[in-house]
C-alpha positions in Angstrom: 17.4 4.3 -56.7 20.8 2.3 -56.2 22.8 3.5 -53.5 26.5 2.1 -52.9 27.7 2.6 -49.2 31.2 2.3 -48.1 31.6 2.1 -44.5 33.8 3.8 -42.0 36.6 1.8 -41.4 37.8 3.9 -38.3 34.6 5.4 -36.7 34.7 8.5 -34.4 34.4 8.4 -31.0 31.0 9.9 -30.1 30.6 13.3 -28.7 29.4 14.3 -25.1 25.5 13.8 -25.5 24.5 16.1 -22.5 27.0 18.8 -23.9 26.2 18.6 -28.0 25.7 22.1 -28.4 24.3 22.6 -32.1 26.1 21.8 -35.4 29.7 21.1 -33.8 29.6 17.4 -34.4 29.0 15.5 -37.7 28.5 11.3 -37.7 30.6 9.2 -39.5 29.4 9.6 -42.8 27.9 11.9 -45.5 25.5 11.0 -48.8 26.5 12.2 -52.4 24.8 12.8 -55.4 26.8 13.6 -58.9 24.1 15.4 -61.7 25.9 16.2 -65.2 23.4 18.0 -67.5 21.7 16.0 -69.9 22.2 12.7 -67.9 20.4 13.3 -64.7 21.4 12.4 -61.2 23.6 9.8 -60.6 26.0 8.0 -59.0 24.1 8.1 -55.6 26.8 6.9 -52.6 27.0 7.0 -49.0 30.8 7.3 -47.8 32.7 8.0 -44.7 32.3 11.7 -43.6 35.7 14.0 -45.3 36.4 16.9 -46.6 35.1 18.0 -50.2 37.8 17.7 -53.6 36.3 20.6 -55.5 37.8 22.9 -58.1 38.7 26.3 -56.5 37.1 28.1 -59.8 33.9 26.1 -58.7 30.4 28.4 -59.3 28.8 27.5 -55.9 32.0 30.1 -54.5 31.8 32.6 -57.3 28.2 32.9 -57.7 26.7 31.8 -54.5 25.3 29.0 -56.8 23.7 27.0 -54.0 21.1 25.7 -51.6 20.3 23.8 -48.7 17.6 22.2 -46.0 17.3 21.5 -42.2 15.4 19.1 -40.4 15.8 16.6 -37.9 15.4 12.9 -37.3 14.1 11.5 -33.5 14.8 8.6 -31.2 11.2 7.9 -30.1 10.7 5.7 -27.2 9.5 2.7 -28.2 13.2 2.4 -30.4 12.3 3.9 -33.9 13.6 6.2 -35.8 11.1 9.7 -36.8 11.4 11.9 -39.5 9.3 15.2 -39.1 7.6 16.3 -42.6 10.5 15.1 -45.0 8.1 16.2 -47.8 7.9 19.5 -47.1 11.6 19.7 -46.9 12.0 18.1 -50.8 9.5 20.5 -51.9 10.7 23.8 -50.6 14.5 22.7 -51.9 12.6 22.9 -55.1 11.6 25.7 -55.1 14.9 27.3 -53.9 16.7 25.4 -56.5 14.4 26.8 -59.0 14.8 30.3 -58.3 18.4 29.7 -57.9 18.6 28.0 -61.4 19.9 24.7 -60.1 18.4 21.3 -61.0 15.5 20.2 -59.5 15.6 16.8 -57.2 12.6 14.3 -57.2 11.2 14.5 -53.9 10.4 10.5 -53.2 14.6 10.6 -54.0 15.3 13.2 -51.5 13.4 11.1 -48.9 15.0 8.1 -49.7 18.5 9.3 -49.7 17.9 11.4 -45.9 16.6 8.2 -44.6 19.0 5.8 -46.5 22.1 7.7 -44.7 20.4 8.6 -40.9 19.9 4.4 -41.4 23.3 4.1 -41.6 24.6 6.7 -38.9 21.5 5.5 -36.5 23.8 4.8 -33.5 24.5 8.9 -34.1 21.0 10.1 -32.8 20.8 11.0 -30.1 18.4 9.8 -26.7 18.8 12.2 -24.1 15.5 15.1 -23.5 15.8 17.8 -26.4 17.8 16.7 -28.5 17.9 15.4 -31.7 20.1 14.6 -35.0 20.4 17.6 -37.8 20.2 16.7 -41.2 21.7 19.4 -44.0 21.0 18.8 -47.7 22.3 20.9 -49.9 22.7 21.0 -53.7 26.0 22.9 -55.1 27.2 24.4 -58.5 30.4 22.6 -58.9 31.4 22.9 -61.8 34.7 24.6 -63.0 34.8 28.2 -64.9 34.8 31.8 -63.4 31.9 33.1 -65.4 28.4 33.5 -65.1 26.5 30.8 -66.5 24.0 27.8 -66.1 25.9 25.3 -64.2 26.5 21.5 -66.1 27.8 20.3 -62.4 26.2 19.6 -59.5 26.1 18.1 -56.3 22.9 17.1 -53.8 24.9 16.3 -50.3 23.5 15.3 -47.0 25.4 15.7 -43.7 24.3 14.4 -40.1 25.0 16.6 -36.3 23.5 15.8 -32.7 22.4 18.6 -31.6 21.1 20.1 -28.6 19.4 23.3 -28.0 20.1 25.8 -31.0 20.1 29.0 -28.0 22.4 28.7 -25.3 18.8 30.1 -23.2 16.7 27.0 -24.8 13.9 27.6 -23.6 14.3 30.8 -21.8 13.5 33.9 -23.7 15.8 35.4 -26.3 16.0 38.9 -26.5 15.6 40.4 -30.5 16.6 43.6 -31.7 14.8 45.4 -34.3 16.9 46.2 -37.7 16.0 49.1 -39.2 18.9 49.9 -41.3 19.9 47.0 -43.5 17.4 44.9 -45.6 17.6 41.4 -45.8 15.4 40.7 -49.0 12.4 42.7 -51.3 10.4 41.2 -53.3 11.6 39.7 -56.2 14.9 38.3 -54.6 15.6 35.7 -52.6 14.3 35.5 -49.4 11.3 33.1 -49.6 14.2 30.7 -50.7 17.1 28.9 -48.2 20.4 30.0 -49.7 23.2 31.0 -48.6 23.4 34.5 -49.8 20.4 35.7 -47.6 21.6 34.2 -44.6 25.4 36.4 -45.4 23.0 39.3 -45.5 22.3 39.0 -42.3 25.6 38.2 -40.6 26.0 42.1 -40.3 22.9 43.3 -38.4 23.5 39.9 -36.2 27.2 41.1 -35.4 25.2 45.0 -34.6 22.6 43.2 -32.3 25.5 40.4 -30.3 27.3 44.0 -29.4 24.3 45.6 -28.3 23.6 42.5 -26.0 20.2 41.0 -28.2 20.3 37.2 -29.5 18.7 37.6 -32.7 17.5 40.7 -35.4 14.1 40.9 -36.5 13.3 42.6 -40.1 11.6 44.4 -41.5 10.7 44.7 -44.9 13.0 46.5 -47.8 10.4 49.0 -49.1 8.9 50.9 -46.6 11.0 49.8 -43.5 7.5 49.7 -40.9 6.3 45.6 -41.4 7.9 43.2 -39.7 9.2 40.2 -42.1 11.2 37.4 -39.8 13.9 36.7 -37.1 17.2 36.1 -39.3 16.7 32.2 -38.6 13.5 31.9 -37.8 10.3 32.6 -38.7 8.0 35.6 -36.1 4.2 34.8 -34.1 2.7 37.4 -31.9 0.1 37.2 -29.3 -1.3 41.1 -29.5 -5.2 40.5 -27.5 -7.1 37.4 -28.5 -5.5 37.3 -32.1 -2.3 35.4 -33.2 -0.7 37.1 -35.4 2.1 36.1 -38.4 3.8 38.1 -41.1 1.6 36.9 -44.2 4.0 35.3 -46.8 4.8 37.5 -49.7 7.6 36.5 -51.4 10.3 37.4 -48.9 9.9 35.3 -45.9 10.6 32.4 -46.0 7.9 29.7 -45.9 9.4 28.0 -42.6 7.5 24.3 -42.0 7.4 24.5 -38.3 5.7 28.1 -39.3 3.3 25.9 -41.2 2.7 23.2 -38.3 2.5 26.2 -35.8 -0.7 27.4 -37.6 -1.7 24.1 -37.9 -2.0 23.3 -35.1 -3.0 27.1 -33.3 -6.0 26.8 -35.5 -6.8 23.1 -35.1 -7.2 24.5 -31.3 -9.9 27.1 -32.3 -8.0 29.7 -32.0 -7.8 33.3 -34.2 -4.5 33.5 -36.4 -4.3 36.1 -38.7 -1.7 36.0 -41.0 -1.1 39.5 -42.0 0.8 42.3 -42.5 2.1 43.8 -39.2 3.6 47.0 -38.8 6.2 48.2 -36.4 3.9 50.8 -34.8 1.5 48.5 -34.2 3.5 46.3 -32.5 5.1 49.1 -30.2 1.6 50.1 -29.4 0.5 47.2 -28.6 3.8 46.1 -26.1 3.2 49.6 -24.6 -0.6 49.0 -23.6 -0.1 45.3 -22.8 -1.9 43.6 -25.6 1.3 42.4 -26.9 0.7 38.9 -25.0 3.9 37.0 -26.2 5.7 36.6 -28.8 8.0 33.4 -30.0 10.1 32.1 -33.2 10.0 29.2 -35.2 12.0 27.2 -36.5 13.9 23.6 -37.2 16.9 24.2 -35.0 14.8 25.9 -32.2 11.3 24.4 -32.6 9.8 27.4 -30.7 12.0 30.3 -29.1 10.0 32.7 -26.8 10.4 36.6 -27.2 11.0 38.0 -23.4 12.3 41.6 -24.7 12.8 43.5 -28.4 14.7 46.9 -29.0 11.8 49.0 -30.5 12.3 52.6 -31.0 15.5 53.2 -29.1 14.1 51.0 -26.1 13.9 47.9 -24.8 10.1 46.7 -24.3 10.0 43.6 -22.4 7.2 41.0 -23.2 5.2 39.2 -20.8 7.1 38.3 -17.2 10.4 37.0 -18.2 9.4 33.8 -19.0 8.1 31.6 -21.5 4.4 32.1 -22.1 1.8 29.5 -21.8 0.7 29.1 -25.2 4.2 29.1 -26.3 4.8 26.3 -23.8 2.1 24.6 -25.3 3.3 24.7 -28.5 6.7 23.4 -28.2 5.3 20.2 -25.7 2.5 19.4 -28.4 5.2 19.9 -31.9 8.0 17.8 -29.7 5.8 15.7 -28.7 4.7 14.9 -32.4 8.3 14.6 -33.4 9.2 12.5 -30.5 6.7 10.0 -30.6 4.8 11.2 -27.4 1.8 12.7 -28.6 -0.3 11.3 -31.3 0.3 12.5 -34.6 -3.1 13.4 -36.1 -1.8 15.8 -38.9 0.2 13.1 -41.1 3.9 14.8 -40.4 5.8 11.4 -38.8 7.8 9.5 -41.4 9.0 6.1 -39.5 13.0 5.7 -40.8 13.2 1.5 -41.7 
C-alpha cells in the first residue's frame, strides 16, 4: 500500500505523562483512506490531525453507518514498540463492517496503516508504568444524501491517543449496577459488533448507574432478562467455586479480544473455564453463599477491571474483601507483561512496529 505522509509543521505540546486520563489528548497526525464504490480503497495518507470536512447529509450522521475498533501500542523497556493482536482487531472490524453493510478492509492493509501511523507518532507513546498509546480505527459512510441506502463513499480513519488508566479506580475494584429495565442487544441485532449505536443505547442505563453511585452497568439478555451478558464497556468473568465462568458468545455479546486472551491464558494454566449461560439467580446465590470468589471485566481499555460489588435485586452485594482478587491480579500482570515485553509471548500475540 502506498501511503503519502504530510508532516505537521507546528507539533503539539506533549501532555503531562503523569496525568493522561483516557481519551483526552490526540497525537499530531491521523490516517485517512477513501473508499469509492467500484474503485475500492484508495488514496491512503497520513496528515496532520484536524477536524474533518464532511457534508451535513452524510449517512454516518443520519443512519449510524460506522464501525470502530480499539487497540494499543506499547513502549517496551528495550525501546521497541509493540502491538497486541492487531490481526484480531482487523478481523473484528471486518465482521462489524459486514453487519452494517460497510466495505471491508484487507487485514494486511489495516495492520500496515496502524503501523505506519504509530511509527510517525512514535514520540507520543508514553513510557510510564500502566500507560500506552490507544489506537482508534474506524470506518464511516460519508457520502451525502438523506435516504436509507447502501453507501457509495466511505473513509477509513485512524487516530491515536496517549492514555493512562481507563477507570479512575485503576486496579481498585469498581461497583456494578445490574440493569433490568433497559435492553442493550438481542439475538439477530448488532450486539456482537463494535458500532456506535450499541454504545448510544447503553447511555441511559449508564446514567442511572452513575446516579446511584455505580461505575458501570451489567446487562442482562434482551429476551428473558435473566442471563448475564456483558458490562457496558467490557466482557465479564466470574470465579464461582473452582470454576471460571464467562457468558458464552451467541450473537448479542461482543467477542472481546482481551476476553479471548484471558480465556487462553486461564486454560494454559489448567483451570476449569466455562463459556456458558449464567443466570442472575445463580450469580445472586453464589454471591450470597460465598461461592463467588472474584469478578472482573476484560477489555482493551482497562485490560482487567476487578469488580468489588454488584447491585442485585435491590441490594448491594460485595465480592471478595474489597481488593483485587489473586486471579485477577495474576491475569493483569501476565497480559500486561506480555504487552510490554516483560514476559515471553508464548501465544504469538505481539507484533513489533518496525
